[in-house]
C-alpha positions in Angstrom: -1.6 -31.6 -30.8 -3.1 -29.4 -28.1 -3.2 -32.3 -25.6 0.4 -33.2 -26.4 1.5 -29.6 -25.7 -0.4 -29.7 -22.4 1.4 -32.9 -21.3 4.7 -31.3 -22.1 4.2 -28.5 -19.5 6.2 -28.8 -16.3 4.4 -29.1 -13.0 5.3 -25.4 -12.2 3.9 -24.3 -15.5 0.7 -26.2 -15.0 0.2 -24.7 -11.5 0.7 -21.2 -12.9 -1.7 -21.7 -15.8 -4.8 -22.2 -13.8 -7.7 -19.7 -14.0 -7.4 -16.3 -12.3 -10.0 -15.3 -9.7 -12.4 -13.4 -11.9 -14.3 -11.5 -9.1 -11.0 -10.1 -7.9 -9.8 -9.2 -11.4 -13.1 -7.5 -12.3 -13.0 -5.4 -9.1 -9.5 -4.3 -9.8 -10.3 -3.4 -13.4 -13.5 -1.6 -12.4 -11.8 0.5 -9.7 -8.9 1.3 -12.1 -11.4 2.5 -14.8 -13.4 4.6 -12.3 -10.1 5.9 -10.9 -8.8 7.1 -14.2 -12.1 8.8 -15.1 -12.2 10.6 -11.8 -8.5 11.5 -11.8 -9.0 13.1 -15.3 -12.0 15.0 -14.1 -10.2 16.2 -10.9 -7.0 17.2 -12.8 -8.6 18.9 -15.8 -8.4 22.5 -14.5 -5.0 22.3 -12.6 -3.4 20.6 -15.6 -4.6 23.3 -17.9 -3.5 26.1 -15.5 0.0 24.6 -14.9 0.8 23.1 -18.3 -1.6 24.6 -20.8 -2.8 21.1 -21.6 -5.8 19.7 -19.6 -4.9 16.1 -20.7 -1.3 16.0 -19.5 -2.0 14.2 -16.2 -4.5 11.7 -17.6 -2.3 10.8 -20.6 0.5 10.0 -18.3 -1.7 8.2 -15.8 -3.4 6.2 -18.6 0.1 5.2 -19.9 1.1 4.0 -16.4 -2.2 2.2 -16.1 -1.6 0.3 -19.3 1.9 -0.6 -18.2 0.6 -1.6 -14.8 -2.2 -3.8 -16.3 0.3 -5.5 -18.6 2.7 -6.0 -15.6 -0.2 -7.4 -13.6 -1.0 -10.0 -16.2 2.6 -11.0 -16.6 3.1 -11.3 -12.8 -0.2 -13.3 -12.6 1.3 -15.8 -15.1 4.4 -16.4 -13.0 4.4 -19.0 -10.3 4.5 -17.0 -7.1 6.8 -19.6 -5.5 9.6 -17.9 -7.4 9.1 -14.9 -5.2 10.4 -16.9 -2.2 14.1 -16.6 -3.1 13.7 -13.3 -5.0 12.4 -11.7 -1.8 15.8 -11.6 -0.2 17.3 -9.6 -3.1 14.1 -7.5 -3.3 14.5 -6.5 0.4 18.2 -5.7 0.1 17.7 -3.8 -3.1 14.8 -1.7 -1.8 16.7 -0.8 1.4 19.6 0.3 -0.8 17.3 2.5 -2.8 16.1 4.1 0.5 19.7 4.9 1.3 20.2 6.5 -2.2 17.3 8.8 -1.5 19.5 10.5 1.1 22.3 11.1 -1.4 22.5 13.7 -4.1 20.5 11.3 -6.3 17.4 12.0 -4.1 14.8 14.5 -5.2 12.8 16.8 -2.9 9.2 18.0 -3.4 7.3 20.2 -1.0 9.9 19.9 1.7 10.1 16.1 1.6 13.0 14.1 0.1 11.2 10.9 -0.9 12.0 10.5 -4.6 14.9 9.0 -6.5 16.0 10.0 -10.0 17.6 7.1 -11.9 16.7 8.0 -15.4 13.0 8.2 -14.2 11.8 9.6 -11.0 10.1 7.2 -8.5 9.5 6.6 -4.8 11.5 3.7 -3.4 9.1 3.5 -0.5 6.5 2.0 -2.8 8.9 -0.8 -3.6 10.0 -1.5 0.0 6.4 -2.0 1.2 6.0 -5.0 -1.1 9.6 -6.3 -0.4 8.9 -6.4 3.3 5.7 -8.4 2.9 7.4 -10.9 0.5 10.5 -11.4 2.7 8.5 -11.8 5.9 6.1 -14.2 4.2 8.9 -16.3 2.7 10.6 -16.7 6.1 7.5 -17.1 8.3 5.8 -19.7 6.1 8.3 -22.2 7.5 7.6 -21.2 11.1 5.4 -24.2 11.9 8.0 -26.8 10.8 11.1 -25.0 11.8 13.1 -26.6 14.6 14.9 -24.3 17.1 18.2 -25.0 18.8 17.9 -25.5 22.5 20.9 -24.1 24.5 22.3 -25.6 27.6 20.6 -24.4 30.9 23.9 -24.7 32.8 24.9 -21.2 31.7 23.2 -17.9 32.4 23.3 -16.9 28.7 21.9 -20.3 27.7 19.0 -20.0 30.2 18.3 -16.4 28.9 18.3 -17.5 25.3 16.0 -20.4 26.0 13.6 -18.1 27.9 13.6 -15.6 25.1 13.0 -18.4 22.6 10.1 -19.7 24.6 8.3 -16.4 24.8 9.0 -15.7 21.1 11.2 -12.7 21.6 14.3 -14.2 20.0 12.2 -15.0 16.9 11.1 -11.4 16.6 14.6 -9.8 16.7 15.4 -10.1 12.9 12.0 -8.8 11.8 12.0 -6.0 14.3 15.5 -5.0 13.3 14.5 -4.8 9.6 11.4 -2.7 10.4 13.4 -0.4 12.6 16.0 0.1 9.9 13.5 0.9 7.2 11.5 3.1 9.5 14.6 5.1 10.4 15.5 5.6 6.7 11.9 6.7 5.9 11.5 9.0 8.9 14.7 10.7 7.7 13.0 11.7 4.4 10.5 12.5 6.3 7.8 10.0 5.1 5.6 9.2 8.1 2.7 7.8 6.0 5.1 5.4 4.2 6.6 4.3 7.5 3.1 3.5 8.9 2.3 1.4 5.8 5.6 -0.5 6.0 5.0 -1.3 9.7 1.4 -2.3 9.1 2.3 -4.6 6.2 5.0 -6.3 8.2 2.9 -6.6 11.3 0.0 -8.1 9.4 2.2 -10.9 8.1 3.6 -11.5 11.6 0.1 -11.7 13.0 -1.2 -14.0 10.3 1.9 -16.3 10.9 0.8 -16.9 14.5 3.0 -14.5 16.5 1.5 -14.0 20.0 -1.0 -11.2 20.1 0.7 -9.8 23.3 3.7 -8.8 21.2 1.4 -6.8 19.0 -0.1 -5.1 22.1 3.4 -4.2 23.3 4.4 -3.2 19.8 1.4 -0.8 19.4 2.2 0.8 22.8 5.9 1.1 21.9 5.3 2.4 18.3 2.6 4.8 19.6 5.0 6.2 22.2 7.7 6.5 19.6 5.4 8.3 17.2 4.2 10.6 19.9 7.9 11.5 20.7 8.6 12.1 17.0 5.5 14.2 16.6 6.3 16.4 19.6 9.9 16.8 18.6 9.4 17.3 14.9 8.0 20.6 13.7 6.8 19.0 10.5 4.6 16.6 12.3 3.5 19.0 15.1 2.2 21.4 12.5 0.1 18.6 10.9 -1.4 17.7 14.3 -2.3 21.3 15.0 -3.8 21.5 11.5 -5.9 18.5 12.1 -7.3 19.7 15.4 -8.4 23.0 14.0 -8.0 23.6 10.3 -10.1 26.8 10.5 -7.4 28.4 12.7 -5.4 29.0 9.5 -8.2 28.8 6.9 -6.3 30.7 4.2 -3.0 28.9 4.9 -2.3 25.4 6.2 -5.9 24.5 6.8 -7.1 25.6 3.4 -6.9 22.2 1.7 -8.8 20.4 4.4 -11.5 23.0 4.6 -12.0 22.9 0.8 -12.1 19.1 0.9 -15.0 19.2 3.5 -16.8 21.9 1.4 -16.5 19.8 -1.7 -18.0 16.7 -0.1 -20.7 18.7 1.6 -21.7 20.4 -1.6 -22.1 17.1 -3.4 -25.3 16.2 -1.6 -26.9 12.9 -2.2 -26.4 12.5 -6.0 -23.7 15.1 -6.7 -23.3 18.0 -9.1 -22.7 15.6 -12.0 -19.5 14.1 -13.6 -17.1 16.9 -14.6 -19.1 19.7 -12.7 -17.0 20.0 -9.6 -16.4 23.6 -8.5 -13.7 22.8 -5.9 -11.4 21.4 -8.6 -11.3 24.8 -10.3 -8.1 25.7 -8.3 -9.8 25.7 -4.9 -8.4 22.4 -3.7 -4.6 22.3 -4.3 -3.5 19.4 -6.5 -6.9 17.6 -6.4 -5.5 14.8 -8.6 -3.3 13.6 -5.8 -4.3 12.7 -2.2 -7.5 14.8 -2.3 -9.2 13.1 -5.4 -11.9 11.5 -3.3 -13.6 14.8 -2.3 -14.0 15.5 -6.1 -15.6 12.1 -6.5 -18.1 12.9 -3.8 -18.8 16.4 -5.1 -19.5 15.1 -8.6 -21.1 11.8 -7.8 -22.6 12.6 -4.4 -22.9 10.5 -1.3 -24.2 7.6 -3.4 -21.2 7.7 -5.8 -18.7 8.0 -2.9 -20.4 5.1 -1.1 -20.3 2.9 -4.2 -16.6 3.5 -4.6 -16.0 2.5 -0.9 -18.2 -0.6 -1.4 -16.1 -1.7 -4.4 -12.9 -1.3 -2.3 -14.5 -3.2 0.6 -15.5 -6.1 -1.8 -11.9 -6.1 -3.3 -10.4 -6.3 0.2 -12.8 -9.1 1.3 -12.1 -11.1 -1.8 -8.4 -10.7 -1.2 -8.8 -12.2 2.3 -11.0 -15.0 0.8 -8.1 -15.8 -1.5 -5.7 -15.8 1.4 -7.9 -18.2 3.4 -8.0 -20.7 0.4 -4.4 -20.3 -0.8 -2.5 -23.5 -1.7 0.2 -22.9 0.9 1.1 -20.7 3.7 3.5 -18.6 1.7 0.7 -17.6 -0.7 -1.7 -17.0 2.2 0.7 -14.7 4.1 1.6 -12.8 1.0 -2.0 -12.1 0.1 -2.8 -11.1 3.7 0.1 -8.6 3.7 -0.8 -7.0 0.4 -4.6 -6.9 1.1 -4.0 -5.4 4.5 -1.7 -2.8 3.0 -4.4 -1.9 0.5 -7.1 -1.7 3.2 -4.9 0.5 5.4 -4.1 2.9 2.6 -7.8 3.3 1.6 -8.8 3.9 5.3 -6.0 6.4 5.9 -6.7 8.4 2.7 -10.5 8.6 3.4 -9.7 9.5 7.0 -7.5 12.4 5.9 -9.9 13.9 3.4 -12.7 13.8 5.9 -10.4 15.2 8.7 -11.0 12.0 10.8 -7.2 11.7 11.2 -4.2 14.1 10.6 -2.9 14.6 7.1 -0.6 11.7 6.4 0.0 12.2 2.7 -1.3 8.8 1.7 -2.7 8.5 -1.8 -5.9 6.6 -2.7 -5.1 3.4 -4.6 -6.1 3.4 -8.3 -7.4 7.0 -8.1 -4.5 9.3 -7.1 -2.1 10.5 -9.7 1.3 8.9 -9.5 3.1 6.5 -11.9 5.2 4.5 -9.4 2.3 4.0 -7.0 -0.1 2.8 -9.7 2.3 0.4 -11.3 3.3 -1.1 -8.0 -0.3 -1.4 -6.9 -1.2 -3.3 -10.0 1.8 -5.5 -9.7 0.6 -6.4 -6.2 -2.8 -7.3 -7.6 -0.9 -9.5 -10.1 0.8 -11.4 -7.2 -2.7 -12.0 -5.6 -4.0 -13.2 -9.0 -1.0 -15.5 -9.3 -1.8 -17.0 -5.9 -5.5 -17.4 -7.0 -4.4 -19.5 -10.0 -3.3 -22.2 -7.7 -6.4 -22.4 -5.5 -7.8 -25.9 -5.0 -10.2 -26.8 -7.9 -13.2 -26.9 -5.6 -12.6 -23.2 -4.6 -12.2 -21.8 -8.2 -15.8 -20.8 -8.6 
């Protein structure tokens, strides 16, 4: 009976029913478990002070974690090829949500209008990051086999179009236009960290698809110049740059969080104060359950504990790229590259901020920072990678 049921499966169902990549899955589960424990420890005092219940944050985060894990499993069971045609609707829908943020439906917190309230409150920027990666991957996976129309050289416009086609500029126009539109909507919020992540995610897919590296050099120069202009002309960003250069200039004001973060990590020493014994989480670091959860990790678990967390992230990222290299097709490969690069960038930027290596960008630490939308979307992204891993060649599933 079992064999007969197996033979009745469609080709698509058989492809999607292969074994998941266990090393990747175990790393995700391990980081999620450690993240929930550390988020609970970091949020205990602030949750009690603000709500009278020290478990309010962890109970919500655990619920989101359970929903995210269930969603991750469901997505991993779906043939990722379906995401090709869904990517168009996902991109259009996510851009529409970014527009709605600027309407009365948008919600502001701490001077930034990044949230949307449609029954539940969430950040559309978390959705648009994935939508861009999926859309770009679906279009660019056909790049090697796509035939381009050659215009007549007898006209000036024809010669110009052929020239732009030859150097790859014409190919980049639609992708650049999409990124510029999304960046404009997110800068309006303002949400510079989200803008950076969207640009990095899209650029990583373009790079992996074989776009000339010189366009990336030009893009980096152009985007860097644009960011410099935005920073110098926006008081919000200028203040963050000044804070980064010298947080001790306003030690009791804008620089307070950064200074307390450095003190927390410095006081952790080699082995830390012990789980639950952080002093800085006792209302010294503002909102330690959010972007600044890693300093609490280092304070309680020490340099060794912090290093182990970073090693786990590094192993997860390397395994993600390994899956991308061995994916069954180019769509799966590009999708995994985009998601993995997005994760790697987010980890790097968060650790860079809490150590004052880079200016404060407001980027959370995946699986550790408090936030329902972010956690669920991150786990769904991991589900997409696991879906791709189900279709790896049999010789690579070890």
